[in-house]
KOLSELUM-365071 format. One record per residue (C-alpha): x, y, z; residue in three letters. Coordinates in steps of 0.2 Angstrom, whole numbers, plus 5000, padded with zeros to 4 digits. Example, Ala and Ser with C-alpha at 12.3 -4.5 7.8 and 13.67 -1.06 7.14 Angstrom:
% KOLSELUM-365071
506249785039ala;506849955036ser;
This chain:
% KOLSELUM-365071
531652175271met;531052285256ile;529352225248ser;528852395241lys;529152475225cys;528552655219leu;528352685200phe;528152885197pro;527252875180val;526253035179ala;527453125167gly;526753185150tyr;528053095139gly;528153255128ser;529653195119arg;528653065111phe;527253175104leu;526053135096pro;526152955101ala;525952995119thr;524453125117lys;523352985122ala;524452845127met;525652845142pro;527452845138lys;527652705150glu;526552595140met;527552625124leu;528152435119pro;529952375118ile;529452235104val;527952165112asn;528052225130lys;527752395138pro;529052485146leu;528252485163val;528052295163gln;529952275161tyr;530052385177gly;528852275187val;529652115181glu;531452185187glu;530552225204ala;529852055206val;531451975202glu;532252075216ala;531052005229gly;529752145229leu;527852105227asn;527052265233asp;526852385218met;526352575220gly;526152675205phe;525952875206val;524952915190thr;524153065183gly;522653115170arg;522653005155gly;523652855163lys;522152735164arg;523052615153ala;524352575166ile;522952535178val;521952425165asp;523652335160his;523852275178phe;521952215178asp;521152055171met;520352085154ser;518951955154tyr;518352005137glu;520051985129leu;520351825139glu;518751745134lys;519051805115glu;520751715114ile;520251565125ala;520851395117gly;522051485104ser;523851505104gly;523751675110lys;523251635128glu;525251605131ala;525651785125met;524651845140leu;525351735153glu;526751845159pro;525651995164val;524351885170thr;525651795182asn;526151965188leu;524352015192ile;523951865202glu;525551845211gln;525852025216asn;524852175223asp;524552345214phe;524052505221ala;523752685213phe;523752855218thr;523753025208arg;524953165208gln;523853315206val;525153435202his;526753405192met;528053465202lys;529553355199gly;530153185204leu;530353225222gly;528553285223his;527953125213ala;528953015227ile;528153115240leu;526353085233ser;526752895236gly;527052905254lys;525352835257asn;525652675247leu;527452655254met;527152695272gly;528552685284asp;529652565276asn;531152575265pro;530652555246phe;531252545228ala;530952675215val;530952625197ile;530852755183leu;530152645169ala;530852745155asp;532552685160asp;532652515154leu;533952415162cys;534452245155ile;535652125165pro;537052025157glu;536651855153pro;536651735168gly;536751895180asp;535351975191ile;534452125188gly;534952305193val;533652325206leu;534152145213ala;535952205214gln;535552365224met;534552255236val;536052165240glu;536952335243ile;535552395254tyr;535652235265lys;537452285269gln;537352465272phe;535552495278arg;535352675270cys;534752745253ser;535552675238val;535552765221val;536152685203ala;537452765194ile;538352745177gln;539752835170glu;539152965155val;540153075143pro;540453245150met;539553325137asp;537953235144glu;538053275162val;536953425161his;535453295158lys;535753205175tyr;536053215194gly;537853185197val;538753125212ile;540353135220asp;541053035234gly;542252905241gln;542652755230asp;542452595242met;542852475228gly;541752355218asn;540752495211gly;540252575228ile;540352755232phe;539852845249arg;539053005243val;539853165248ser;539053275235asp;537553275223met;537353415209val;535753425199glu;536053435180lys;537653535181pro;538553625168ala;540053525161lys;541253635169glu;540353625186asp;540053445186ala;541153355201pro;541253185191thr;540453105177asn;539452985187leu;537652995183ala;536152955193ile;534852845183ile;533152795187gly;533452665201arg;533352695219tyr;533152625237ile;532552745249leu;532352745268thr;530752815274pro;531452965281asp;531653045263ile;529853085265phe;530153215278asp;531753265268lys;530753295253ile;529353395262ala;530753505269asp;531553535252thr;531053695243gln;530653695224pro;532053735212gly;532053775193lys;530253775185asn;529553745202gly;530053565203glu;530553485219val;532253385216gln;532453215224ile;534253245222thr;534053385234asp;533253275247ala;534453135245ile;535953255248met;535153295264lys;535153105269gln;537053095264ala;537453255274gln;536553185290gln;536952995288gly;537452895273cys;536952865256val;537752745244ile;537952765225ala;538152595215tyr;538852585197lys;537852425192phe;538252295180arg;537152275164gly;536452385150lys;535352535153arg;534352625138phe;533652795140asp;531952755132cys;531252935137gly;532352985121ser;531852925103ile;533652865100asp;533752765117gly;532052695112phe;532552635096val;534252565102glu;533352465116ala;532052405104thr;533452345092asn;534452265107tyr;532852175114val;532352105098tyr;534052035093asp;534651975110asn;533051915120ile;531451905109tyr;532351825093lys;533251705106gln;531551665115gly;532151725131leu;
């Protein structure tokens, strides 16, 4: 039903300067694996195998990461280091990767619209790679959970989590009817509200499943603050004209777009995954 996943990866990563002056923030490693690879692995686990990337200038490293490196493979052939490349090599061989560019940085909504030629007239997932999501032991990943929700409701689905009220100004925030089991039917969305204006503390994080009519909704959405086209405005149009589901997912999420979240994620993955050989 859903086979495509879009990765908007054109941003500058300015919060990590100077490290991101010449390296995409999505290639920053959590222990020994870049953030974007965690995202692709999550998509594959959810049953998706067509990966589309909306890139920008200076993002060549992402393209190269999901391509064969014959010189490197020849150099380490016959050594124990070959096994270290197997996870990404398997991703390359078993999935399809396509790339397009977002020429002008006009917000997440515009980035998703820039990927229309890659997604076509199909429902698709969106992963923001700097939101690292780790499932609880024995559980399925966040995107796999959302695919199950989509199968039930056949409409756009956004992932949410509760955040402190002092932090709601960093997120899009939803309000809606609580349907149980972490599922809400969205009635309102507010982009980065002040604490006193936030309808709830249920914040949207970087996982979406979107129906293809979202492209028309984005195209009809006027730019907001800083000239950016907000994806929340377009999704709100879907909610008003039909149905959008917000899902409070199971698992841990780390904001690796911030230095504190990046360090927290690195420590968690090192202690609970890397050292355990998982």
